[in-house]
N, C-alpha and C positions, 0 to 999 in steps of 0.2 A: 504494500500500500504506500501511497504517497500523500503527503499533506503539505500545504503551503504554510510555512511558519512565519512568514513576513520577511521584510528586508531589515538587515541589521548592519550597523555601522562598523562593528569589529567582530573578530572571531569569537571572543568571549561571550558577547551578547547572543550570537548565533548558537553557540554551544549550550548556553543556559536555556534558550528557547527550545532547543532539541530535547534537553533533559526534562523540561516540564511536560512536553508532549509525550515523550517516551514513558515517563512515570504514569501519566494518565492512561495511555493505551496499553502498556505492557505490565503495569503494576510492579510487583516484586521481581519480575523477570527483566526489567529494563536495564540496559547497559548504558550507564550515564558517564558524563565527563567530570561531574562534580558531585560531592556528597550532598545529600538532601539538606543538611543543616546550613550549608553555605549560602543557599538561595534565600 
């Protein structure tokens, strides 16, 4: 599946947007860039 996560000014913002979407979609199976506490 693909989802548009928006346009981001830098890589960190894009990675955090990916993490939010991955956690919502994949729940505990999400492979994220940052720990949940950091957001």
